[in-house]
C-alpha positions in Angstrom: -5.7 -10.6 -14.7 -9.3 -11.2 -14.1 -11.0 -10.1 -10.9 -13.4 -12.5 -9.3 -16.1 -12.3 -6.7 -17.7 -15.3 -5.0 -18.7 -17.6 -7.8 -22.2 -19.1 -7.9 -22.7 -22.8 -8.6 -20.0 -24.4 -10.7 -18.6 -21.1 -12.2 -15.3 -21.4 -10.2 -14.8 -25.0 -11.4 -14.7 -23.8 -14.9 -11.4 -22.0 -14.3 -9.7 -25.4 -14.2 -6.9 -26.5 -11.8 -5.5 -23.6 -9.7 -2.5 -22.8 -7.5 -3.8 -20.5 -4.7 -2.2 -18.0 -2.2 -4.2 -16.0 0.3 -3.2 -12.6 2.0 -3.9 -9.0 2.4 -0.9 -7.8 0.3 -1.0 -4.3 1.6 1.7 -2.4 -0.2 2.7 -5.3 -2.4 6.2 -5.0 -1.1 9.4 -7.0 -2.0 8.4 -9.9 0.3 5.1 -10.2 -1.5 6.7 -9.8 -4.9 9.3 -12.6 -4.2 6.5 -14.9 -2.9 4.3 -14.2 -6.0 7.2 -14.6 -8.4 8.0 -18.0 -6.9 4.3 -19.0 -7.2 4.0 -17.8 -10.7 7.0 -19.9 -11.7 5.8 -23.0 -9.9 2.2 -22.8 -11.1 3.4 -22.6 -14.7 5.7 -25.6 -14.2 2.6 -27.5 -13.0 0.3 -26.2 -15.7 -1.9 -24.5 -13.1 -3.5 -21.1 -13.2 -2.4 -18.7 -10.4 -5.1 -17.2 -8.2 -4.4 -14.7 -5.5 -7.1 -14.4 -2.8 -7.5 -11.2 -0.8 -10.0 -9.2 1.1 -12.0 -6.0 0.6 -11.9 -3.9 2.6 -8.7 -4.8 4.6 -9.9 -6.8 7.7 -8.4 -4.1 10.0 -10.8 -1.6 8.6 -13.7 -3.7 9.8 -12.4 -5.3 13.0 -10.4 -2.4 14.5 -11.1 0.7 12.3 -8.3 3.3 12.3 -7.2 6.2 10.0 -3.9 6.4 8.2 -3.2 2.7 8.1 -3.1 1.4 4.5 0.2 1.6 2.6 -1.6 1.4 -0.7 -5.2 1.9 -1.9 -7.1 -1.0 -3.1 -6.9 0.2 -6.7 -3.1 0.5 -6.5 -2.9 -2.9 -4.9 -4.8 -4.4 -7.8 -2.6 -2.8 -10.4 0.6 -4.1 -8.6 -0.9 -7.6 -8.3 -1.8 -7.7 -11.9 1.8 -6.8 -12.8 3.0 -10.0 -11.1 1.4 -12.2 -13.8 -1.5 -13.5 -11.5 -4.2 -15.0 -13.7 -7.0 -14.4 -11.2 -7.6 -12.0 -8.2 -10.4 -13.3 -6.0 -11.6 -10.4 -3.8 -13.7 -11.6 -0.9 -16.0 -9.0 0.7 -14.9 -8.8 4.3 -17.6 -8.1 6.9 -18.5 -9.0 10.5 -20.3 -12.1 9.4 -17.3 -13.4 7.6 -15.1 -12.6 10.6 -16.9 -15.1 12.8 -16.8 -18.0 10.5 -14.6 -20.9 11.6 -11.5 -21.5 9.5 -13.0 -24.8 8.3 -16.3 -23.1 7.2 -14.4 -20.3 5.4 -12.0 -22.5 3.5 -14.8 -25.0 2.3 -17.4 -22.3 1.6 -15.2 -19.8 -0.2 -12.5 -21.9 -1.8 -12.7 -25.7 -1.7 -16.3 -26.0 -2.6 -15.9 -23.3 -5.4 -12.8 -24.0 -7.2 -10.6 -26.9 -8.4 -7.5 -26.2 -6.2 -4.5 -28.3 -6.6 -2.0 -26.5 -4.5 -1.9 -23.8 -1.8 1.1 -21.5 -1.3 1.4 -20.1 2.2 3.6 -17.3 3.5 5.7 -17.8 6.8 3.1 -15.9 8.9 0.0 -17.2 7.2 -3.1 -17.3 9.4 -6.8 -16.2 9.3 -9.9 -16.3 11.5 -10.2 -15.5 15.2 -6.7 -15.3 16.7 -5.4 -16.7 13.4 -6.7 -20.1 14.3 -6.7 -21.0 10.6 -2.8 -21.3 10.5 -0.4 -23.4 8.6 -1.0 -26.6 10.5 -4.8 -26.2 9.9 -4.2 -25.8 6.2 -1.7 -28.8 6.1 -4.3 -31.0 7.9 -7.3 -30.1 5.7 -5.3 -30.3 2.5 -3.9 -33.7 3.3 -7.4 -34.9 3.6 -8.2 -33.6 0.2 -5.0 -34.5 -1.5 -4.1 -30.9 -2.1 -0.4 -29.8 -2.1 0.9 -27.2 0.4 4.0 -25.2 -0.2 5.5 -23.0 2.6 7.5 -19.9 1.8 10.2 -18.4 4.1 10.4 -14.9 5.5 12.1 -12.4 3.2 14.9 -10.2 4.5 16.7 -7.1 3.2 19.8 -6.0 5.2 18.8 -8.5 8.0 15.4 -6.6 8.3 12.3 -8.8 8.0 10.2 -7.4 5.2 6.5 -7.1 6.2 3.8 -4.5 5.9 3.9 -3.7 9.6 7.7 -3.0 9.5 7.2 -0.8 6.5 4.4 1.1 8.1 6.6 1.8 11.1 9.4 3.1 8.9 7.0 5.3 7.0 5.5 6.7 10.2 9.0 7.5 11.4 9.9 9.3 8.2 12.6 6.7 7.4 11.8 6.9 3.6 15.0 5.4 2.3 14.5 2.2 4.6 10.8 2.1 3.8 11.4 2.4 0.0 14.0 -0.3 0.0 11.7 -2.7 1.7 8.8 -1.7 -0.6 10.9 -2.0 -3.7 9.5 1.3 -4.9 9.0 4.8 -3.6 6.1 5.1 -1.2 3.4 7.3 -2.8 0.2 8.9 -2.0 -2.4 9.5 -4.7 -5.3 12.0 -4.6 -6.9 15.0 -6.1 -5.6 18.5 -5.9 -7.8 20.8 -3.9 -7.8 24.6 -3.1 -5.9 25.5 0.0 -5.4 28.8 1.8 -3.2 30.2 -0.9 -0.3 30.9 1.6 2.2 29.2 -0.5 1.5 31.2 -3.6 1.5 34.3 -1.5 5.1 33.6 -0.3 6.2 32.8 -3.9 6.0 29.0 -3.6 2.6 27.8 -5.0 1.7 24.3 -3.7 -0.6 21.6 -4.8 -2.8 20.6 -1.8 -3.5 16.9 -1.9 -7.0 15.4 -0.9 -6.3 11.8 0.2 -8.3 8.9 1.7 -8.4 8.9 5.5 -7.4 5.3 5.4 -4.1 6.3 3.7 -0.9 5.8 5.7 1.0 9.1 6.2 4.7 9.8 6.8 5.7 11.7 10.0 5.1 15.4 9.9 7.9 17.1 8.1 9.4 18.2 4.8 10.4 15.7 2.2 12.2 15.6 -1.2 9.5 14.1 -3.5 8.5 13.4 -7.0 5.1 14.4 -8.3 3.3 12.8 -11.2 0.6 14.4 -13.2 -0.8 12.3 -16.1 2.4 11.0 -17.9 4.7 13.8 -16.6 6.8 13.6 -13.4 8.3 16.7 -11.7 10.9 17.2 -8.9 9.1 18.5 -5.8 9.2 19.4 -2.2 6.4 18.1 0.0 5.3 19.3 3.5 3.2 16.9 5.6 1.7 18.5 8.8 -0.5 21.2 10.4 1.1 24.5 9.3 2.0 25.4 12.9 3.4 28.8 11.8 -0.1 29.9 10.8 -2.4 27.8 12.9 -1.9 26.2 16.4 -4.9 23.9 16.1 -3.3 20.5 15.6 -6.5 18.6 15.8 -7.4 19.2 12.1 -6.7 16.8 9.3 -3.0 16.6 8.3 -2.2 18.6 5.2 0.0 17.3 2.3 1.3 20.3 0.3 3.6 19.9 -2.6 5.7 22.6 -4.4 6.7 21.5 -7.9 10.0 22.9 -9.0 9.9 25.0 -12.2 6.1 24.6 -12.5 3.3 27.1 -12.3 0.2 25.5 -14.0 -3.3 25.5 -12.4 -3.9 21.8 -11.6 -7.0 22.1 -9.3 -9.1 19.0 -9.5 -6.4 16.9 -11.2 -5.3 13.5 -10.0 -1.7 13.3 -8.9 0.7 10.9 -7.2 3.3 12.2 -4.8 6.4 9.9 -4.1 8.3 10.4 -0.9 12.1 10.1 -1.6 13.9 11.6 1.5 13.1 13.3 4.7 14.6 16.7 4.9 13.6 18.1 8.3 10.8 18.0 10.9 7.9 20.4 10.7 8.3 23.3 13.1 6.7 26.7 13.9 8.7 29.7 12.8 8.7 33.1 14.5 7.8 34.9 11.3 6.8 34.4 7.7 10.2 35.6 6.6 11.9 32.8 8.6 9.5 30.2 7.0 10.3 31.6 3.5 14.1 31.2 4.3 13.6 27.6 5.4 11.6 26.8 2.2 14.3 28.2 0.1 16.9 26.0 1.8 14.5 23.0 1.3 14.3 23.8 -2.5 18.1 24.1 -2.7 18.5 20.7 -1.0 16.0 19.2 -3.4 17.8 20.6 -6.4 21.1 19.4 -5.1 19.6 15.9 -4.6 18.3 15.8 -8.2 21.3 17.8 -9.5 19.0 20.2 -11.3 
């Protein structure tokens, strides 16, 4: 997959005839994958190259900035989109100036004037611009004028639940990892670097890897989770706590901590890049009356994790 930025002159025309889809694709979930698979198959049958158009950063980060929103990082999104067989990923820099363009100006300036587009593939909820004024009807009208085909794709459901990034965010924020992972088609993960913590876990006999993550990263609800942690090409069974350590510190205004205890592992991994996958919610985070009570709870969490993995 080749990554493109706005072409200059006729550079985009040199790519030849294209089939194009547009979206944010946060999480690259099962709905996205179904859509992209259908597009890949259809573009091949029409001898078109497939181009996926997306925005960087996510428009929400410019128009209404908020922490803990993105299901996947931009780098992860690119890797997953590349795995779909997409020929080109066109990343459009999103900013305030772009946000006020009319749908007509955007489509012509960034797409129709730049590329040889033969077909657009639109999801059921397609829309862009102020109040999503550039919707399906707009695209059908402008494409009819230019003899460009338009294909509409239906909403994807799993167990009667509509698959969308917003529904998945809600499931993750509620700690419903089994449901979220089913909709995602993979286990929700957070990637970051291991940083030094307070050392309390090691002092209690349960050393933890403290994860530094982007503030834009979506987080599960506070609590303890069965997890899997990948370091390099090795994956380990683990228990992960998300929260503010209320037993030791009542200040809940600080950044949420992600601390992972890897089973049967005691190597120094400070500074290393790791991925933590959230498999199952075990219990909510709570404040214990003593360190001994906390140690007893952690031991039960580890037992539950071993039983889950049968190790």
